[in-house]
C-alpha positions as CSV (number, residue, x, y, z in Angstrom):
1,M,-16.1,-2.5,-3.3
2,G,-17.8,-4.3,-6.1
3,K,-20.5,-1.6,-6.4
4,I,-18.0,1.3,-6.4
5,G,-15.8,-0.6,-8.8
6,H,-18.6,-0.9,-11.2
7,K,-19.6,2.8,-10.8
8,L,-16.1,4.0,-11.5
9,N,-15.3,1.3,-14.1
10,I,-11.9,0.7,-12.4
11,D,-8.8,-0.5,-14.3
12,F,-7.1,-2.5,-11.5
13,V,-7.0,-3.0,-7.7
14,V,-4.1,-2.3,-5.3
15,S,-3.7,-4.4,-2.2
16,T,-1.4,-2.9,0.5
17,G,-0.4,-6.2,2.2
18,D,-1.3,-8.5,5.0
19,N,-3.1,-10.4,2.3
20,F,-3.8,-13.5,4.4
21,Y,-4.4,-13.3,8.1
22,D,-3.1,-14.2,10.5
23,S,0.1,-15.9,9.3
24,G,0.1,-15.6,5.5
25,L,-0.1,-18.8,3.4
26,K,1.3,-22.2,4.3
27,G,2.0,-23.0,0.6
28,V,0.8,-22.4,-2.9
29,Y,-2.1,-24.8,-2.5
30,D,-3.2,-23.4,0.9
31,P,-7.0,-23.2,0.8
32,A,-6.8,-19.7,2.4
33,F,-5.9,-18.3,-1.1
34,L,-9.4,-19.2,-2.3
35,E,-11.1,-18.6,1.0
36,S,-9.7,-15.1,1.5
37,F,-9.2,-13.9,-2.1
38,S,-10.8,-15.7,-5.0
39,N,-14.1,-16.6,-3.3
40,I,-14.4,-13.2,-1.6
41,Y,-13.8,-10.6,-4.4
42,T,-16.3,-12.1,-6.8
43,A,-18.0,-9.0,-8.2
44,K,-17.5,-8.6,-11.9
45,S,-16.0,-5.1,-11.5
46,L,-13.2,-6.7,-9.3
47,R,-12.3,-9.3,-11.8
48,K,-9.4,-7.0,-12.9
49,Q,-5.7,-7.3,-12.3
50,W,-4.8,-7.1,-8.6
51,Y,-1.4,-5.7,-7.6
52,S,-0.2,-6.7,-4.1
53,V,2.7,-6.3,-1.8
54,L,3.7,-8.4,1.2
55,G,2.8,-7.3,4.7
56,N,4.4,-8.4,8.0
57,H,1.7,-11.0,8.5
58,D,2.4,-12.5,5.1
59,Y,6.1,-12.9,6.2
60,R,4.9,-15.0,9.1
61,G,3.8,-17.7,6.7
62,N,5.4,-18.9,3.4
63,A,6.3,-15.6,1.9
64,L,7.6,-17.2,-1.3
65,A,4.2,-18.9,-1.9
66,Q,2.5,-15.5,-2.5
67,L,5.2,-14.6,-5.0
68,S,4.8,-17.9,-6.9
69,P,3.4,-17.9,-10.5
70,I,1.4,-21.0,-9.5
71,L,-1.1,-18.7,-7.7
72,R,-1.5,-16.7,-10.9
73,K,-2.5,-20.0,-12.6
74,I,-5.1,-20.6,-9.9
75,D,-6.4,-17.0,-10.2
76,N,-5.0,-14.9,-13.0
77,R,-5.9,-11.7,-11.2
78,W,-3.2,-12.3,-8.6
79,L,0.2,-10.5,-8.9
80,C,2.4,-10.1,-5.9
81,Q,6.1,-9.3,-5.9
82,R,8.5,-7.9,-3.3
83,S,9.1,-4.7,-5.3
84,F,8.0,-3.7,-8.8
85,I,6.8,-0.9,-11.0
86,L,3.4,-0.5,-12.6
87,N,3.2,1.9,-15.5
88,A,-0.4,3.0,-15.6
89,G,-0.6,5.7,-18.2
90,V,-0.5,9.1,-16.5
91,A,0.8,7.5,-13.3
92,D,3.7,5.2,-12.3
93,F,3.2,3.1,-9.2
94,F,6.3,2.0,-7.3
95,F,5.6,-1.0,-5.1
96,I,8.2,-1.6,-2.3
97,D,8.8,-4.3,0.3
98,T,8.7,-2.4,3.6
99,T,8.7,-5.3,6.1
100,P,12.5,-5.9,6.0
101,F,13.0,-2.3,7.0
102,I,11.3,-2.7,10.4
103,N,13.9,-3.6,13.2
104,D,11.3,-5.0,15.6
105,Y,10.6,-8.0,13.4
106,F,14.3,-9.1,13.6
107,N,14.3,-8.7,17.4
108,N,11.0,-10.5,17.9
109,S,11.1,-14.1,19.2
110,N,7.3,-14.3,19.5
111,H,6.8,-14.9,15.7
112,H,8.6,-16.7,13.0
113,Y,9.3,-14.7,9.8
114,D,10.2,-16.1,6.4
115,W,13.4,-14.2,5.6
116,R,14.4,-16.4,2.7
117,G,15.8,-14.0,0.2
118,I,16.4,-11.4,2.9
119,S,19.3,-13.1,4.7
120,R,21.7,-10.3,3.7
121,R,19.3,-7.7,5.0
122,K,21.6,-4.6,4.7
123,F,22.5,-5.5,1.1
124,Y,18.8,-6.2,0.3
125,L,17.7,-2.8,1.6
126,N,20.5,-0.9,0.0
127,N,19.6,-2.3,-3.3
128,L,15.9,-1.7,-2.8
129,L,16.5,2.0,-2.0
130,K,19.0,2.3,-4.9
131,D,16.5,0.7,-7.4
132,L,13.6,2.9,-6.1
133,E,15.6,6.1,-6.5
134,E,16.8,5.2,-9.9
135,A,13.3,4.3,-11.1
136,L,11.9,7.6,-9.7
137,V,14.5,9.6,-11.4
138,K,13.8,7.9,-14.8
139,S,10.0,8.2,-14.5
140,T,8.4,10.7,-16.7
141,A,4.8,10.0,-15.5
142,R,2.5,12.8,-14.6
143,W,1.9,11.3,-11.1
144,K,4.4,9.3,-9.0
145,I,2.9,7.0,-6.4
146,V,4.8,4.8,-4.0
147,V,3.0,1.8,-2.4
148,G,4.2,-0.1,0.6
149,H,2.6,-2.0,3.5
150,H,3.8,0.0,6.5
151,A,2.8,3.6,7.2
152,I,5.5,6.3,7.1
153,R,3.2,8.7,8.9
154,S,0.2,7.5,10.9
155,I,-1.8,8.5,14.0
156,G,-3.3,5.0,14.1
157,H,-2.4,2.1,16.4
158,H,1.1,1.5,15.0
159,G,2.0,5.1,14.5
160,D,4.9,6.3,12.4
161,S,7.6,3.9,11.1
162,P,10.9,5.5,12.1
163,E,12.9,3.4,9.7
164,L,10.8,4.5,6.8
165,V,10.9,8.1,8.0
166,K,14.7,7.9,7.9
167,Y,15.2,6.1,4.6
168,L,12.2,6.8,2.4
169,I,11.1,10.3,3.1
170,P,14.3,11.9,1.7
171,I,14.0,9.9,-1.5
172,L,10.2,10.6,-1.9
173,K,10.7,14.4,-1.4
174,A,13.8,14.7,-3.6
175,N,11.9,13.0,-6.5
176,N,8.6,14.9,-6.2
177,V,6.6,11.8,-5.3
178,D,2.9,12.8,-5.1
179,M,1.7,10.3,-2.6
180,Y,2.7,7.3,-0.5
181,M,0.0,4.7,0.0
182,N,0.1,2.0,2.7
183,G,-1.9,-0.4,4.8
184,H,-0.7,-1.9,8.2
185,D,-2.8,0.4,10.4
186,H,-6.5,-0.8,10.3
187,C,-8.0,2.5,9.4
188,L,-8.3,5.2,6.7
189,Q,-6.0,8.2,6.9
190,H,-5.2,11.3,4.8
191,I,-2.1,13.1,6.0
192,R,-0.3,15.9,4.2
193,S,3.4,16.7,4.6
194,I,3.9,20.1,6.2
195,D,6.7,21.2,3.9
196,C,5.9,19.7,0.5
197,P,2.9,18.4,-1.5
198,L,3.6,14.8,-0.5
199,L,0.5,12.9,0.8
200,Y,0.5,9.9,3.2
201,L,-2.6,7.8,2.5
202,T,-3.5,4.8,4.7
203,S,-6.0,2.3,3.4
204,G,-5.6,-0.7,5.7
205,A,-9.2,-1.0,6.9
206,G,-10.2,-4.2,5.1
207,S,-10.3,-6.3,8.3
208,K,-10.3,-5.8,12.1
209,A,-10.7,-2.1,12.9
210,W,-12.1,0.1,15.6
211,R,-9.0,-0.1,17.8
212,G,-9.8,3.3,19.3
213,D,-6.2,4.3,20.1
214,I,-5.4,7.4,18.2
215,K,-1.9,9.0,18.5
216,E,-1.2,12.7,18.4
217,S,0.5,14.1,15.2
218,H,3.6,16.0,16.0
219,S,4.6,17.0,12.5
220,D,2.4,16.7,9.4
221,V,-1.2,17.8,8.8
222,V,-3.9,15.2,9.5
223,K,-6.7,15.9,7.0
224,F,-8.9,12.9,7.8
225,F,-8.9,9.8,10.1
226,Y,-11.5,7.0,10.2
227,D,-11.0,4.2,12.7
228,G,-13.4,1.8,11.0
229,Q,-13.5,-0.5,8.0
230,G,-13.5,0.7,4.4
231,F,-11.5,1.2,1.3
232,M,-10.4,4.0,-1.1
233,S,-10.5,4.9,-4.8
234,V,-8.3,7.0,-7.0
235,Q,-9.2,8.4,-10.4
236,M,-6.4,10.2,-12.4
237,T,-6.0,12.3,-15.5
238,Q,-3.1,14.5,-16.7
239,T,-4.3,17.4,-14.6
240,D,-6.5,15.9,-11.8
241,A,-6.4,13.2,-9.2
242,I,-9.7,12.5,-7.4
243,F,-9.6,10.5,-4.2
244,A,-12.4,9.1,-2.0
245,F,-12.6,7.0,1.2
246,Y,-15.7,4.7,1.6
247,N,-17.2,2.9,4.5
248,V,-18.4,-0.8,4.3
249,F,-21.7,0.4,2.8
250,G,-19.9,2.1,-0.1
251,E,-20.8,5.6,1.3
252,S,-18.2,8.2,0.6
253,I,-16.9,9.5,3.9
254,H,-14.0,11.7,2.7
255,Y,-13.3,13.2,-0.8
256,W,-10.6,15.5,-2.1
257,K,-9.1,16.5,-5.4
258,L,-5.5,17.4,-6.5
259,T,-5.0,19.6,-9.5
260,K,-1.6,19.6,-11.2
261,S,-0.7,22.5,-13.4
262,T,2.0,22.3,-16.1
263,M,4.6,23.5,-13.5
264,Q,3.6,22.0,-10.2
265,S,0.8,20.4,-8.1
266,S,-1.5,22.2,-5.8
267,I,-3.6,20.9,-2.9
């Protein structure tokens, strides 16, 4: 990542959640913050701002700790919030908190989840969806990118998230979102919606991978799937968006380009 970051002269890094395995952080001074973040991503090119969302494993620990400004004092690269907007010139990134959408976590007695701030779940989710839709409508950015932890569409281990299919897809399509980026499944995926230009991009291959269980796609078009470890890059201008997936050696294993005319995008 450091080598590719230097080559591309990146502006920032996006983390798609499950930031600290296996059960998040115990508190703001948990040594796991240094052991799994500060002391790992040491390359000069990665000493840029990191923008992170919470994953389901983060909710198994002290979720509020990751949102605390104390962590930003320990390492000023760190910024994690439940949901927020990043205005990045030609692109707007809309980060959303997907874990509270997933019904299984509320019916699962095998794990403890830190639902502080989510106690009124229906109210929380309604507000999240309302805020997202309003922000997308107001956005005048050339590219609109939504980032969450859980996949909407996936042929990986976890598969599709029915709750996100139900609640998010209509909003994304209605507001001409170009792509949805996620983690959760430990793989790299490029899936294209069958009825619009929307892309579903999974980059969750930072840790354990090689699960070997691939599900069949029953709807959208799978352009690429890689079951191993790796990461992705995105470069954007007013007219072009260039994507690449890399393996752990920094070798490009999938590359594609979107070109957006003055009227619409084409793939």
